[in-house]
Backbone as CSV, one residue per row, in Angstrom:
resi,resn,N_x,N_y,N_z,CA_x,CA_y,CA_z,C_x,C_y,C_z
1,UNK,1.047,-1.211,0.089,-0.315,-0.411,-0.037,0.877,1.381,0.050
2,UNK,0.201,1.757,-0.459,1.096,3.220,-1.140,0.990,4.417,0.403
3,UNK,2.394,5.374,1.235,2.332,5.803,2.444,1.124,6.535,2.183
4,UNK,0.451,7.224,3.816,0.009,7.942,3.757,0.079,8.882,5.156
5,UNK,-0.682,10.014,5.092,-0.671,10.539,6.244,-1.987,10.447,6.994
6,UNK,-1.728,11.151,8.274,-2.782,10.998,9.218,-3.563,12.292,9.624
7,UNK,-4.615,12.908,9.729,-5.157,13.956,10.142,-6.380,13.780,10.784
8,UNK,-6.317,14.866,11.952,-8.117,14.827,12.841,-8.480,16.072,12.784
9,UNK,-10.119,16.340,12.355,-10.590,17.531,12.122,-11.237,17.526,13.896
10,UNK,-10.756,18.571,14.563,-10.964,18.303,16.366,-12.691,19.599,16.265
11,UNK,-13.829,19.056,16.125,-15.020,19.872,15.812,-15.335,20.697,17.008
12,UNK,-14.988,22.249,16.622,-15.415,22.690,18.332,-16.592,23.106,18.379
13,UNK,-17.503,22.120,18.853,-18.492,22.187,19.941,-18.826,21.309,20.511
14,UNK,-19.681,22.084,21.411,-20.221,21.536,22.514,-18.809,20.253,22.905
15,UNK,-18.193,21.639,24.182,-17.367,21.666,24.490,-16.487,22.725,24.914
16,UNK,-15.290,22.720,25.917,-14.772,23.698,26.278,-13.818,24.200,25.535
17,UNK,-12.509,25.426,25.476,-11.416,25.408,24.621,-10.512,24.560,25.490
18,UNK,-11.119,24.508,27.024,-9.994,23.172,27.607,-10.090,21.425,27.066
19,UNK,-11.011,21.705,27.130,-11.331,20.181,25.984,-10.621,20.242,24.827
20,UNK,-10.735,21.312,23.904,-10.109,21.413,22.631,-9.001,21.415,22.586
21,UNK,-8.495,22.578,23.971,-6.341,21.938,23.441,-6.099,20.910,24.614
22,UNK,-6.547,20.162,25.450,-6.080,18.925,25.874,-6.075,17.772,24.098
23,UNK,-7.185,18.040,23.745,-6.873,16.945,22.250,-6.510,16.994,21.436
24,UNK,-5.966,18.575,21.194,-5.005,18.791,19.947,-3.399,18.340,20.676
25,UNK,-3.425,18.913,21.865,-2.167,18.412,22.555,-1.842,17.112,22.407
26,UNK,-3.070,16.453,23.083,-3.076,14.493,22.832,-2.635,14.148,21.455
27,UNK,-3.236,14.887,20.630,-3.142,14.469,18.838,-1.526,14.482,18.318
28,UNK,-1.409,15.913,18.558,0.150,15.833,18.698,1.106,14.905,18.850
29,UNK,0.840,14.687,20.352,1.400,14.327,20.854,1.487,12.244,20.646
30,UNK,0.374,11.801,19.984,0.138,10.837,19.079,1.348,10.740,18.086
31,UNK,1.166,12.120,17.547,2.169,11.902,16.176,0.984,11.961,14.630
32,UNK,0.109,12.097,14.708,-0.711,12.952,13.515,-0.188,13.784,13.080
33,UNK,-0.366,13.571,11.290,0.458,14.600,10.617,-0.144,16.199,10.386
34,UNK,-1.693,15.758,10.660,-2.208,17.170,10.883,-3.314,16.682,11.787
35,UNK,-3.660,18.641,12.176,-4.735,19.075,13.278,-5.825,19.698,12.630
36,UNK,-6.810,19.888,12.316,-7.542,20.840,11.708,-8.706,21.188,12.414
37,UNK,-9.667,22.213,12.166,-10.713,22.421,13.094,-11.715,22.876,12.030
38,UNK,-12.793,23.635,12.247,-13.740,24.120,11.264,-13.862,26.361,11.512
39,UNK,-14.885,26.198,10.106,-14.753,27.832,9.882,-16.460,27.667,10.484
40,UNK,-17.325,27.331,11.231,-18.402,27.672,11.465,-18.790,28.420,12.210
41,UNK,-19.695,29.060,12.925,-20.246,30.079,14.567,-21.424,29.173,14.953
42,UNK,-21.943,28.178,14.509,-22.646,27.711,15.243,-22.600,25.897,15.075
43,UNK,-23.053,25.225,16.207,-22.904,23.908,15.827,-23.303,23.109,14.648
44,UNK,-22.437,22.253,13.941,-23.453,21.354,13.000,-24.245,19.987,13.307
45,UNK,-23.814,19.739,14.293,-24.604,18.678,14.995,-25.301,18.434,16.418
46,UNK,-26.524,17.818,17.119,-26.429,18.019,17.893,-27.556,19.308,18.625
47,UNK,-27.606,19.773,19.531,-27.805,21.602,19.828,-27.350,22.265,18.790
48,UNK,-27.953,22.914,18.102,-27.894,23.752,17.370,-27.545,25.420,18.022
49,UNK,-27.967,25.590,19.005,-27.496,26.642,20.131,-26.378,26.071,20.958
50,UNK,-25.719,25.062,20.917,-24.827,24.872,21.544,-23.668,25.842,21.831
51,UNK,-22.254,25.221,22.874,-21.020,25.908,22.939,-21.000,25.373,21.572
52,UNK,-19.824,26.654,21.154,-19.306,27.039,19.564,-18.129,27.662,20.215
53,UNK,-16.681,27.170,19.272,-15.765,28.160,18.712,-15.418,28.399,17.956
54,UNK,-14.925,30.452,17.272,-14.677,30.140,16.233,-13.012,29.958,15.757
55,UNK,-13.265,29.230,14.613,-11.588,28.268,14.462,-10.211,29.345,14.148
56,UNK,-10.698,29.901,13.538,-9.066,30.937,13.149,-8.370,31.301,14.867
57,UNK,-9.407,31.679,15.703,-9.023,32.002,16.637,-8.494,31.362,17.491
58,UNK,-9.304,29.319,17.748,-8.325,28.536,17.897,-7.428,28.419,17.154
59,UNK,-6.987,28.364,16.010,-5.413,27.940,15.253,-4.568,29.081,16.019
60,UNK,-4.611,30.141,16.835,-3.625,30.356,17.113,-3.323,30.163,18.232
61,UNK,-3.884,29.694,18.945,-3.870,28.726,20.601,-3.439,27.396,19.939
62,UNK,-3.680,26.707,18.905,-3.040,25.508,18.895,-1.821,25.568,18.529
63,UNK,-1.944,26.514,17.544,0.177,26.584,17.163,1.563,26.736,18.210
64,UNK,0.730,27.855,19.451,1.172,27.433,20.662,1.362,26.492,21.224
65,UNK,0.256,25.548,21.413,0.392,24.389,22.242,0.957,23.361,21.625
66,UNK,1.274,23.254,19.957,1.428,21.748,19.293,3.069,22.110,18.790
67,UNK,4.113,20.992,18.288,5.044,21.298,17.663,5.396,21.011,16.403
68,UNK,4.539,19.348,16.366,4.661,19.069,15.130,3.963,18.940,13.963
69,UNK,2.610,18.891,14.558,1.401,18.502,13.301,1.541,19.955,12.333
70,UNK,0.983,19.426,11.274,0.330,20.772,10.366,-0.530,21.032,10.927
71,UNK,-1.347,22.270,10.516,-3.100,23.025,11.256,-3.563,23.565,10.108
72,UNK,-4.971,23.854,10.491,-5.109,24.060,9.626,-7.111,24.663,9.274
73,UNK,-7.914,25.493,8.840,-9.646,25.114,9.182,-9.506,23.804,7.900
74,UNK,-10.833,22.992,8.453,-11.072,22.267,6.806,-12.667,22.776,6.743
75,UNK,-13.051,23.390,5.994,-11.600,24.386,5.395,-12.768,25.745,5.772
76,UNK,-12.030,27.065,5.905,-12.158,28.396,6.101,-13.320,28.741,4.722
77,UNK,-14.296,29.651,5.238,-14.672,30.562,4.015,-14.396,31.688,3.751
78,UNK,-14.137,31.532,2.752,-13.512,32.963,2.159,-14.509,34.135,2.425
79,UNK,-15.336,34.153,1.823,-16.594,34.752,2.354,-17.341,35.898,3.465
80,UNK,-16.058,34.976,4.437,-16.536,35.637,5.901,-15.487,36.886,5.804
81,UNK,-14.570,36.723,5.344,-13.538,37.352,5.665,-12.442,38.361,4.739
82,UNK,-12.165,39.166,4.436,-11.551,39.973,3.431,-10.310,39.091,2.848
83,UNK,-10.448,38.569,1.580,-9.055,37.282,1.517,-7.877,38.324,1.652
84,UNK,-7.480,39.298,1.500,-6.102,39.928,1.765,-6.303,40.401,3.464
85,UNK,-7.110,39.719,4.217,-7.036,39.578,5.970,-6.552,38.482,5.980
86,UNK,-7.189,37.699,5.453,-7.355,36.192,5.743,-5.744,35.511,4.891
87,UNK,-5.076,36.210,3.973,-4.054,35.882,3.518,-3.041,36.338,4.295
88,UNK,-3.038,37.856,5.323,-2.004,38.209,6.113,-2.533,37.569,7.579
89,UNK,-3.657,37.025,8.161,-3.891,36.358,9.529,-3.194,34.793,8.941
90,UNK,-3.435,33.997,6.944,-2.543,32.894,7.464,-0.771,32.730,7.617
91,UNK,-0.371,33.629,7.011,1.190,33.888,7.188,1.344,34.797,8.649
92,UNK,0.533,35.389,9.684,1.093,35.662,10.510,0.935,33.824,11.518
93,UNK,-0.007,33.480,11.301,0.294,31.873,12.031,1.026,31.244,11.412
94,UNK,1.326,31.358,10.471,2.624,30.492,9.888,3.662,30.541,10.803
95,UNK,4.264,31.861,11.142,5.032,32.218,11.881,5.335,32.037,13.089
96,UNK,3.670,31.791,14.096,3.921,31.440,15.390,4.012,30.030,14.917
97,UNK,3.355,29.038,14.241,4.045,27.791,14.587,4.924,27.388,14.088
98,UNK,6.073,27.994,13.374,6.561,27.493,13.214,6.548,26.863,11.598
99,UNK,5.909,27.303,10.739,5.584,27.112,9.383,4.950,25.765,8.979
100,UNK,4.102,25.746,10.217,3.376,24.251,10.171,1.764,24.618,9.412
101,UNK,1.515,25.743,9.336,0.132,26.177,8.753,-0.408,25.764,7.347
102,UNK,-1.746,24.753,7.176,-2.391,24.630,5.922,-3.645,25.790,5.427
103,UNK,-3.311,26.238,4.931,-4.452,27.476,4.209,-5.381,26.498,3.521
104,UNK,-6.460,26.316,4.603,-7.378,25.521,4.053,-8.743,26.448,3.517
105,UNK,-9.577,26.751,1.895,-10.619,27.582,1.777,-11.500,26.267,1.089
106,UNK,-12.905,27.340,0.998,-13.456,27.004,0.374,-14.233,28.076,-0.078
107,UNK,-16.202,27.711,-0.445,-16.250,28.452,-0.978,-18.167,28.587,-0.054
108,UNK,-18.301,27.864,0.873,-19.181,28.161,2.072,-20.696,27.371,1.661
109,UNK,-21.401,26.893,3.059,-22.455,26.309,2.178,-23.795,26.553,3.712
110,UNK,-23.019,26.971,4.932,-24.030,26.799,6.083,-24.817,28.132,6.050
111,UNK,-25.499,27.797,5.468,-26.988,29.292,5.888,-27.170,30.425,7.328
112,UNK,-26.790,29.601,8.424,-27.309,30.427,9.668,-25.733,31.008,9.762
113,UNK,-24.311,30.204,9.468,-23.542,31.520,9.389,-24.094,32.736,9.020
114,UNK,-24.220,32.870,7.865,-24.003,33.918,6.694,-25.856,35.032,7.278
115,UNK,-26.572,33.758,7.644,-27.906,35.125,8.218,-27.367,35.511,9.076
116,UNK,-26.719,35.132,9.770,-26.815,35.511,11.773,-25.405,35.943,11.853
117,UNK,-24.611,36.477,10.918,-23.203,37.177,11.372,-23.326,38.201,9.995
118,UNK,-24.761,38.731,9.299,-24.714,39.377,8.395,-23.782,39.342,6.931
119,UNK,-23.851,38.142,6.531,-22.933,38.303,5.109,-23.962,37.568,4.243
120,UNK,-23.927,38.357,2.990,-25.026,37.954,2.121,-24.444,36.382,1.167
121,UNK,-25.278,35.481,1.849,-25.553,34.357,0.692,-25.241,34.000,-0.338
122,UNK,-25.918,34.667,-0.846,-25.878,34.322,-2.195,-26.744,33.510,-2.741
123,UNK,-25.567,32.839,-4.001,-25.634,31.961,-4.659,-24.736,30.605,-4.618
124,UNK,-25.212,29.477,-4.921,-24.000,28.750,-5.171,-23.135,29.307,-6.543
125,UNK,-23.389,29.654,-7.565,-22.972,30.065,-8.388,-22.011,31.582,-7.844
126,UNK,-22.830,32.608,-7.371,-21.648,33.624,-6.728,-20.365,33.382,-5.781
127,UNK,-20.885,32.173,-4.545,-19.747,32.187,-4.334,-18.599,31.246,-5.130
128,UNK,-18.592,30.616,-5.515,-17.999,29.969,-6.542,-17.178,31.172,-7.020
129,UNK,-17.816,31.775,-8.047,-17.289,33.046,-8.234,-15.677,33.762,-7.496
130,UNK,-16.751,34.293,-6.798,-16.653,35.069,-5.692,-15.036,33.958,-5.015
131,UNK,-15.084,32.832,-4.716,-13.859,31.704,-4.163,-12.593,31.930,-5.167
132,UNK,-12.693,32.002,-6.523,-12.071,32.102,-8.037,-10.810,33.477,-7.559
133,UNK,-12.070,34.643,-7.220,-11.497,36.027,-7.129,-11.010,35.456,-5.653
134,UNK,-11.390,35.893,-4.740,-10.740,35.411,-3.787,-9.351,34.593,-3.592
135,UNK,-9.198,34.180,-4.453,-7.570,33.233,-4.569,-6.946,33.879,-4.937
136,UNK,-7.190,34.330,-6.310,-6.599,35.547,-6.742,-5.902,36.563,-6.180
137,UNK,-6.579,37.283,-5.095,-6.415,37.990,-4.279,-5.405,37.650,-2.939
138,UNK,-5.866,36.755,-2.681,-5.064,36.271,-1.545,-3.237,35.792,-2.061
139,UNK,-3.261,35.164,-3.047,-1.934,34.647,-3.139,-1.028,36.228,-3.743
140,UNK,-1.729,36.873,-4.195,-1.234,38.777,-4.403,-0.753,38.663,-3.335
141,UNK,-1.859,39.169,-2.458,-1.196,39.638,-0.874,-0.047,38.680,-0.077
142,UNK,-0.096,37.290,-0.214,0.643,36.900,0.192,2.601,37.295,-0.825
143,UNK,1.839,37.225,-1.550,3.608,37.978,-2.630,4.290,39.065,-2.016
144,UNK,2.859,39.922,-1.496,3.634,41.269,-1.015,4.259,41.602,0.642
145,UNK,3.669,40.043,1.648,3.885,40.382,2.719,4.885,40.483,3.598
146,UNK,5.331,41.226,4.255,6.752,41.269,4.802,6.555,41.286,6.052
147,UNK,7.289,39.911,6.981,8.288,38.694,5.858,6.898,37.953,5.542
148,UNK,7.164,36.975,4.204,7.138,36.133,3.999,6.294,34.914,4.552
149,UNK,5.744,34.370,4.287,5.542,32.801,5.070,6.604,32.350,5.476
150,UNK,6.730,31.442,6.404,7.772,31.040,7.461,7.995,29.638,6.339
151,UNK,7.535,29.041,6.227,6.972,26.969,5.525,6.040,27.170,4.261
152,UNK,5.714,25.876,3.700,5.065,26.300,2.186,3.777,26.883,2.671
153,UNK,3.133,27.157,3.401,2.259,27.357,3.530,0.899,26.739,2.141
154,UNK,0.798,25.538,2.535,0.113,24.481,0.869,-1.038,25.452,1.001
155,UNK,-2.391,25.846,-0.192,-3.268,25.919,-0.264,-4.080,25.102,-0.712
156,UNK,-4.490,24.617,0.171,-5.997,23.341,-0.028,-7.584,23.506,0.304
157,UNK,-7.819,23.080,-1.116,-9.177,23.633,-1.414,-10.300,22.055,-1.353
158,UNK,-11.452,22.364,-0.807,-11.986,22.033,-0.483,-13.679,22.094,-1.310
159,UNK,-13.757,20.111,-1.702,-15.299,20.233,-1.704,-14.923,19.642,-3.582
160,UNK,-16.486,19.351,-3.928,-16.459,18.328,-5.151,-17.187,18.895,-6.100
161,UNK,-17.113,20.455,-6.314,-17.744,20.866,-7.295,-16.882,20.049,-8.724
162,UNK,-17.869,19.811,-9.577,-16.713,19.399,-11.031,-16.469,19.748,-12.003
163,UNK,-17.307,21.393,-12.258,-17.353,21.952,-13.167,-16.109,23.534,-12.387
164,UNK,-16.456,23.716,-11.668,-15.606,24.813,-11.060,-14.942,24.417,-9.941
165,UNK,-15.084,24.315,-8.566,-14.470,23.679,-7.621,-13.402,23.056,-8.334
166,UNK,-13.201,21.866,-8.486,-12.101,20.872,-8.968,-11.237,21.929,-10.119
167,UNK,-12.000,22.386,-10.839,-11.212,23.194,-11.739,-10.151,24.035,-11.377
168,UNK,-10.909,24.894,-9.555,-10.010,26.018,-9.163,-9.182,25.088,-8.413
169,UNK,-9.044,23.990,-8.332,-8.558,23.045,-7.657,-7.006,22.528,-8.450
170,UNK,-7.442,21.981,-9.252,-6.286,21.865,-10.474,-5.541,23.051,-10.908
171,UNK,-5.955,24.273,-11.157,-5.248,25.313,-11.552,-3.796,25.830,-10.138
172,UNK,-5.082,26.100,-9.488,-4.215,26.579,-7.930,-3.911,26.270,-6.539
173,UNK,-4.228,25.047,-6.374,-4.439,24.402,-4.686,-3.008,23.329,-5.246
174,UNK,-3.029,23.214,-3.664,-1.093,22.371,-3.526,-2.166,20.986,-2.885
175,UNK,-3.091,20.867,-2.015,-3.998,20.088,-1.472,-5.230,20.102,-1.883
176,UNK,-6.315,19.141,-2.289,-7.508,19.266,-2.521,-8.050,18.096,-0.967
177,UNK,-9.588,18.630,-0.807,-9.791,17.775,0.282,-11.430,17.270,-0.215
178,UNK,-11.234,15.797,-0.523,-12.417,14.968,-0.679,-13.534,14.508,0.381
179,UNK,-14.320,13.676,-0.114,-15.086,12.665,1.083,-15.186,11.742,0.224
180,UNK,-15.899,10.803,1.456,-16.347,9.061,1.057,-18.126,9.986,0.577
181,UNK,-18.429,8.317,0.083,-18.675,7.389,0.421,-16.573,7.101,-0.942
182,UNK,-16.424,5.802,-0.504,-15.237,5.646,-1.938,-15.591,5.858,-3.226
183,UNK,-16.766,5.419,-3.617,-17.268,5.348,-4.894,-17.422,6.988,-5.467
184,UNK,-17.619,7.893,-4.767,-17.509,8.981,-4.648,-16.295,9.990,-5.060
185,UNK,-15.397,10.074,-4.035,-13.890,10.343,-4.080,-13.544,9.549,-4.762
186,UNK,-13.740,8.458,-5.321,-12.797,7.660,-6.741,-13.272,8.478,-7.599
187,UNK,-14.393,8.931,-7.893,-15.007,9.972,-9.240,-14.577,10.877,-9.116
188,UNK,-14.398,11.387,-7.918,-14.251,13.587,-7.815,-12.626,13.000,-8.511
189,UNK,-11.924,12.594,-7.696,-10.198,12.466,-7.928,-10.414,12.476,-9.289
190,UNK,-10.668,11.160,-9.630,-11.004,11.760,-11.468,-11.169,12.330,-12.511
191,UNK,-12.283,13.281,-11.877,-12.586,14.448,-12.763,-11.242,15.374,-12.401
192,UNK,-10.849,15.522,-10.834,-9.832,16.131,-10.973,-8.852,16.117,-11.211
193,UNK,-8.345,15.040,-11.647,-6.694,14.418,-12.741,-7.256,15.087,-14.182
194,UNK,-8.810,15.078,-14.494,-8.805,15.590,-16.116,-8.257,17.073,-16.232
195,UNK,-9.165,17.927,-14.815,-8.828,18.898,-15.154,-7.645,19.127,-15.171
196,UNK,-6.528,18.831,-14.062,-5.262,18.820,-14.299,-4.693,19.018,-15.507
197,UNK,-4.864,17.880,-16.433,-4.464,17.653,-17.665,-5.110,18.845,-18.646
198,UNK,-6.291,19.161,-18.378,-6.713,20.424,-19.497,-5.882,21.996,-18.704
199,UNK,-5.361,21.910,-17.774,-5.345,23.665,-17.147,-2.828,22.779,-17.272
200,UNK,-3.178,21.625,-17.307,-1.254,21.571,-17.960,-0.634,21.370,-16.397
201,UNK,-1.317,20.902,-15.721,-0.556,20.359,-14.169,-0.199,18.830,-13.964
202,UNK,0.689,18.441,-13.115,0.370,17.201,-12.903,-0.098,16.866,-12.290
203,UNK,-0.940,15.972,-12.144,-1.818,15.290,-11.273,-1.469,14.872,-9.722
204,UNK,-0.338,14.439,-9.566,0.671,14.490,-8.496,1.128,15.392,-7.422
205,UNK,1.392,16.981,-8.252,1.153,18.202,-7.422,0.050,18.440,-6.611
206,UNK,-0.742,17.355,-6.945,-1.515,17.764,-5.866,-2.337,16.809,-4.626
207,UNK,-2.122,17.204,-3.300,-2.248,16.243,-2.242,-3.548,16.023,-2.243
208,UNK,-3.822,14.298,-2.145,-5.331,14.297,-2.090,-5.872,13.468,-0.608
209,UNK,-6.312,14.720,-0.487,-6.999,14.633,1.178,-8.377,13.984,1.743
210,UNK,-9.288,13.046,2.808,-10.340,12.818,2.426,-10.622,13.056,3.844
211,UNK,-11.856,13.149,3.817,-12.585,13.695,5.421,-13.289,12.203,5.598
212,UNK,-12.764,11.587,6.209,-13.566,10.064,6.748,-14.739,9.853,7.728
213,UNK,-15.541,8.787,6.950,-16.611,8.596,7.839,-16.247,7.690,8.975
214,UNK,-16.606,7.710,10.082,-15.736,6.768,10.992,-17.056,5.261,10.831
215,UNK,-17.983,5.941,10.770,-18.423,4.970,11.120,-18.906,3.986,9.294
216,UNK,-18.217,4.147,8.905,-18.083,3.782,7.045,-17.132,3.882,6.610
217,UNK,-15.996,4.500,6.724,-15.239,4.086,5.544,-13.775,3.776,6.324
218,UNK,-13.160,4.084,7.991,-11.976,3.225,8.258,-11.757,1.879,8.336
219,UNK,-13.156,1.366,7.804,-12.128,-0.313,7.669,-12.377,-0.797,6.052
220,UNK,-11.658,0.865,5.110,-12.191,0.301,3.963,-10.661,1.199,4.034
221,UNK,-9.937,1.883,4.452,-9.001,3.041,4.477,-7.797,2.432,2.924
222,UNK,-7.544,0.980,3.069,-6.501,0.829,2.077,-7.170,1.457,0.610
223,UNK,-8.737,0.562,0.991,-9.377,1.207,-0.447,-9.085,2.591,-0.838
224,UNK,-9.178,3.445,0.161,-9.124,5.204,-0.447,-7.630,5.771,-0.895
225,UNK,-6.794,4.073,0.254,-5.199,4.985,-0.777,-4.990,4.501,-1.449
226,UNK,-5.590,3.172,-2.277,-5.805,2.714,-3.674,-6.447,3.336,-4.885
227,UNK,-7.458,4.313,-4.253,-8.383,5.002,-4.645,-7.453,6.593,-5.529
228,UNK,-6.349,6.783,-4.361,-5.683,8.108,-4.954,-5.158,8.948,-3.136
229,UNK,-5.938,8.357,-2.117,-6.025,9.216,-0.894,-4.531,9.157,-0.414
230,UNK,-4.211,10.427,0.012,-2.473,10.099,0.942,-2.712,10.792,1.631
231,UNK,-3.556,11.289,3.077,-4.152,12.039,3.549,-5.170,11.688,3.905
232,UNK,-5.325,10.762,5.048,-6.669,10.716,5.605,-7.045,11.619,7.101
233,UNK,-8.280,11.895,7.342,-8.482,12.679,8.200,-9.634,12.212,8.442
234,UNK,-9.488,11.634,10.014,-10.529,11.253,10.720,-11.385,12.616,11.660
235,UNK,-12.705,13.121,11.837,-13.535,13.502,12.277,-13.844,13.244,14.011
236,UNK,-13.450,13.990,14.883,-13.906,13.910,16.132,-14.003,14.721,17.591
237,UNK,-14.861,14.451,17.727,-16.416,15.472,18.617,-15.787,15.380,19.985
238,UNK,-16.255,15.846,20.774,-16.218,15.698,21.442,-16.814,14.846,23.021
239,UNK,-16.438,14.086,23.321,-15.227,13.916,24.023,-13.450,13.740,23.701
240,UNK,-13.746,13.747,22.249,-12.114,13.969,21.737,-11.602,12.617,21.578
241,UNK,-12.271,11.137,21.807,-11.929,9.983,21.546,-11.011,9.490,20.755
242,UNK,-9.747,10.219,20.375,-8.405,9.194,19.326,-8.383,8.353,18.927
243,UNK,-8.876,6.877,19.643,-8.592,5.962,18.768,-8.780,5.708,17.570
244,UNK,-9.956,5.830,16.960,-9.439,6.129,15.141,-8.082,6.038,14.872
245,UNK,-7.950,7.940,15.147,-6.206,8.136,14.753,-5.290,7.620,15.167
246,UNK,-5.258,6.938,16.095,-4.437,6.242,16.853,-4.121,4.540,16.140
247,UNK,-5.151,4.259,15.916,-4.913,2.706,14.948,-4.528,3.585,13.775
248,UNK,-5.453,4.586,12.876,-4.299,4.559,11.858,-3.405,5.611,12.065
249,UNK,-2.372,5.832,12.601,-1.263,6.552,12.938,-0.519,4.936,13.042
250,UNK,-0.568,3.632,13.898,-0.159,2.154,13.590,-0.094,1.554,12.486
251,UNK,-0.995,1.922,11.736,-1.159,1.811,10.236,0.028,2.467,9.372
252,UNK,-0.228,3.329,10.035,0.356,4.452,8.577,2.024,4.141,9.206
253,UNK,2.314,3.961,9.829,3.784,3.144,10.912,4.318,2.045,10.552
254,UNK,3.501,1.000,10.322,3.592,-0.568,9.838,4.661,-0.552,9.223
């Protein structure tokens, strides 16, 4: 089986900040390759008005509390913040973390975030148009910042839209995050390969990540790797049991 990386996504809902800090410290000590949280303002599961924390702020604490793993949002919504500001935030956190930040972005989808925080929800088409424009602005701002990012600061795009999102991934991204089930990941991965050919990029230039479904996908991780996944990410909810990640790390290292 091809080598792969292991990541966790710590969901910042129905917990305390102290719970999250203990979880990402434990994940870093376990030896995962990446630790993510998400970019929402309300819980996505359980009590919709339960406890919840903002993602970029959490990354600042995570950068200080960890030493090894890459860090990022899976993924950040470009329409919640100025793309120039997002680029500067990412560059700054890249320095705080010692060059470990992943700049994960996507077009957004959770309407409640938009409505309650006063952002225009628009349409899927308008959000995707904004995504490409924001990527261009982020890249331009990153090229002008002094000092520049400390590490590689890879750009990750999340999503599976075949006409726009995967085309933008082929053109701009260093990493792509997809989802199961396996047949869906295989298909979207093939579409991305096709777009790479269209825009003149080598498919291997884009690291393929997948957010696994613990109840369905963890028993077939070999098949995801065979399908092209090189970075397997496990979602972890409070109380943040890292058992699935520990088993994946053991398989990675076997």
